[in-house]
C-alpha positions in Angstrom: 10.0 13.1 4.1 13.7 13.3 5.0 15.2 10.3 6.9 12.0 8.3 6.8 11.8 4.8 5.2 8.7 2.6 5.0 8.5 -1.0 6.1 7.6 -3.8 3.8 8.3 -2.0 0.5 11.3 -0.9 -1.6 12.7 2.5 -0.7 15.1 4.2 -3.0 17.7 6.6 -1.7 20.6 8.5 -3.2 24.0 8.0 -1.7 27.1 9.9 -2.9 30.5 10.9 -1.7 31.2 14.6 -1.4 35.0 14.1 -1.4 35.6 11.7 -4.3 32.7 11.3 -6.8 34.8 8.9 -9.0 35.5 6.5 -6.1 33.4 3.6 -4.8 31.1 3.3 -1.9 30.7 0.5 0.6 27.3 0.6 2.2 25.7 -1.4 5.0 22.5 -1.3 7.0 21.9 -2.2 10.6 18.9 -4.3 9.7 17.2 -5.1 6.4 18.9 -5.1 3.0 20.5 -2.4 0.9 21.8 -2.9 -2.7 22.7 -0.6 -5.6 20.0 -0.3 -8.2 21.1 1.9 -11.1 22.1 5.3 -9.7 20.2 4.7 -6.5 20.2 2.3 -3.5 17.3 0.0 -2.9 16.5 -0.3 0.9 14.1 -2.9 2.2 13.3 -3.2 5.9 10.6 -5.6 7.3 9.6 -3.9 10.5 9.2 -0.3 11.8 11.8 1.3 14.0 15.2 2.9 13.8 17.8 1.8 11.2 21.3 3.1 10.5 23.0 3.2 7.1 26.9 3.3 7.2 28.8 4.5 4.2 32.5 4.2 3.5 33.8 6.2 0.5 36.9 4.8 -1.2 39.1 6.7 -3.6 40.4 5.2 -6.9 43.3 3.6 -5.0 41.0 1.9 -2.4 41.8 4.3 0.4 39.1 5.5 2.7 38.3 9.1 1.8 35.2 9.6 3.9 32.8 7.8 6.2 29.4 8.8 7.3 26.4 7.3 9.0 22.7 8.3 8.6 19.9 7.3 10.8 16.4 6.6 9.4 13.1 6.1 11.1 11.3 3.2 9.4 7.5 3.6 9.6 4.7 1.2 8.8 3.4 2.1 5.3 -0.2 3.2 5.1 -2.6 1.0 3.3 -4.5 1.9 0.2 -8.1 3.2 0.4 -11.1 1.7 -1.2 -14.0 3.5 -2.8 -17.2 2.3 -4.3 -18.5 4.4 -7.1 -16.1 7.1 -6.0 -17.3 7.2 -2.3 -15.9 5.7 0.9 -19.3 5.5 2.5 -22.4 7.5 3.4 -25.7 8.0 1.5 -26.0 6.5 -2.0 -28.9 6.2 -4.4 -30.0 2.7 -5.3 -30.6 3.7 -8.9 -27.0 5.0 -9.1 -25.8 1.5 -8.2 -28.2 -0.4 -10.3 -27.9 1.9 -13.3 -24.1 1.7 -13.6 -21.3 -0.9 -13.6 -20.7 -0.7 -9.9 -17.1 -1.5 -8.9 -14.6 -0.9 -6.1 -11.4 1.1 -6.8 -8.2 0.7 -4.9 -6.8 4.1 -4.3 -3.1 4.1 -3.6 -2.2 7.8 -3.6 1.1 7.5 -1.7 2.7 4.4 -3.2 3.8 3.4 -6.6 3.1 -0.2 -5.5 0.1 -1.6 -7.2 -2.5 -3.4 -5.0 -4.9 -5.9 -6.4 -8.4 -6.4 -4.9 -8.6 -10.1 -4.0 -12.1 -10.2 -2.4 -14.9 -8.3 -0.8 -18.3 -9.1 0.7 -21.6 -7.2 0.5 -23.9 -7.6 3.4 -26.9 -6.0 5.2 -24.9 -5.7 8.5 -21.4 -6.0 9.7 -22.2 -9.2 11.5 -24.2 -11.0 8.8 -22.5 -13.4 6.3 -23.3 -11.6 3.0 -22.3 -12.3 -0.5 -18.6 -12.6 -1.4 -16.8 -11.8 -4.6 -13.3 -13.2 -5.3 -13.2 -12.8 -9.1 -13.2 -9.1 -9.8 -13.6 -5.6 -8.4 -17.1 -5.4 -10.0 -20.2 -6.2 -8.0 -21.6 -9.6 -8.9 -25.2 -10.2 -9.9 -25.8 -11.8 -6.5 -24.4 -8.8 -4.7 -26.6 -6.5 -6.9 -29.6 -8.6 -6.0 -28.9 -8.1 -2.3 -28.9 -4.3 -2.9 -32.0 -4.5 -5.2 -33.9 -5.9 -2.1 -33.0 -2.9 0.0 -35.5 0.0 0.7 -34.7 3.7 1.3 -33.0 4.1 4.7 -31.6 0.5 4.7 -27.9 0.0 5.0 -25.4 -2.2 3.3 -21.8 -2.8 4.0 -18.8 -3.7 1.8 -16.6 -5.7 4.2 -14.0 -8.4 4.3 -12.0 -6.3 1.8 -8.7 -8.0 1.0 -6.0 -6.5 -1.2 -2.6 -8.0 -2.2 0.6 -6.1 -3.1 3.0 -7.1 -5.8 5.1 -9.2 -3.4 2.0 -11.3 -2.5 1.5 -9.7 1.0 -2.2 -9.7 1.8 -3.9 -6.8 3.7 -7.4 -6.6 5.3 -9.0 -3.2 4.9 -11.8 -1.6 7.0 -15.4 -1.9 5.8 -17.4 0.7 3.9 -20.9 1.5 5.0 -23.7 3.0 2.9 -27.3 4.1 3.4 -29.8 3.8 0.6 
């Protein structure tokens, strides 16, 4: 969307002078950082809220040929979604789980950032402890044993879902609920 940046991630914008394309640009930002990266500018802002980018275009002699200011609205970025065997919850067949290689998928439709699943827990209720996995996105044999013990109509939850972005920032995602 136009004039929207997202907090906590690199945003790339194009800045150009309409009066002197061979001159240089001096850019500054009211909060956050901005730097040239190839033909674009990389903008990074930590928190949501308004931000202003000021640009001064200089001609080849260093004289100001143009100045302009653009306001952006910095929004919190949306977190990725998690699916289990392609579903985000609901009714699932026990034989579908036990007869496959069940795993969780991090779905990051909006961002090019990659997120890594750090951990998740499978439990019979949202308040019980359950069985955690911190080594992969595949269900462990202990987690599968918990599901194997369930009968038709029983529920299980995938909760305590933690993902990490490439900068090391950790995010907790909401649980998934399933009925056998």
